C-alpha positions in Angstrom: 108.5 82.3 100.1 109.3 84.5 97.1 105.7 84.9 95.9 104.6 87.9 98.0 107.8 90.0 97.4 107.7 89.2 93.7 104.1 90.3 93.4 104.8 93.4 95.4 107.7 94.2 93.1 105.6 93.7 90.0 102.9 96.1 91.4 105.5 98.7 92.2 107.1 98.4 88.7 103.6 98.8 87.1 103.2 102.2 88.8 106.4 103.7 87.4 105.9 106.3 84.7 109.0 107.8 83.1 110.1 108.2 79.5 113.4 106.4 80.1 112.1 103.5 82.2 110.4 100.5 80.4 106.8 100.2 81.3 105.4 97.0 82.8 101.9 96.6 81.2 100.8 93.6 83.1 102.0 90.5 85.0 100.6 87.0 85.6 101.4 83.7 87.1 101.0 80.1 85.8 101.4 76.7 87.3 100.4 77.8 90.8 98.8 75.4 93.2 98.6 76.0 97.0 98.6 72.2 97.4 102.1 71.7 95.8 105.4 72.9 97.1 106.6 74.4 93.8 106.7 78.1 93.0 104.5 79.6 90.3 106.1 81.0 87.1 105.8 84.8 87.1 105.7 86.7 83.8 105.8 90.4 83.2 104.3 91.9 80.0 106.5 94.9 79.1 106.2 97.6 76.5 107.6 96.7 73.1 110.9 98.4 72.1 112.5 97.7 68.7 116.0 97.8 70.1 117.5 97.9 73.5 121.0 99.1 74.4 122.3 95.5 74.9 121.3 94.4 71.4 122.9 97.5 69.9 126.1 96.9 71.8 126.1 93.2 70.9 125.8 94.2 67.2 128.8 96.4 67.7 127.0 99.5 66.5 129.3 102.5 66.4 128.2 105.5 68.4 129.5 109.0 68.1 130.6 110.8 71.2 127.4 112.9 71.1 125.2 109.8 70.7 127.0 108.2 73.7 126.4 111.3 75.8 122.8 111.3 74.8 122.3 107.6 75.6 124.1 107.9 79.0 122.1 111.0 79.9 118.8 109.0 79.3 120.1 106.1 81.3 121.0 108.4 84.2 117.7 110.2 84.0 115.8 106.9 84.3 118.1 105.8 87.1 117.6 109.1 89.0 113.8 108.7 88.7 114.1 105.2 90.2 116.3 106.4 93.0 113.9 109.3 93.7 111.1 106.6 94.1 113.5 104.7 96.5 114.0 101.9 93.9 117.4 100.6 93.2 118.2 98.6 90.1 120.0 95.3 90.9 121.4 94.6 87.5 123.6 97.7 86.9 
């Protein structure tokens, strides 16, 4: 099923270390029983960030051209790090 690949993904994410990639601090499962046919619930504990880009865009915060360049550079730096590790982000 999905359990082994999901656990493997969490372990890989936990090993990432880059200033522009959110850190996975821990992960855990609940409601798992080998005697039932349902899947466990998998939770990831991530580092706290006060704002994320989505929340800022949703609030319609105005960015100057220099701020946009800086934000995009940070996004691309993090993405390049992931690609170097042979990890591809599915949500972009």
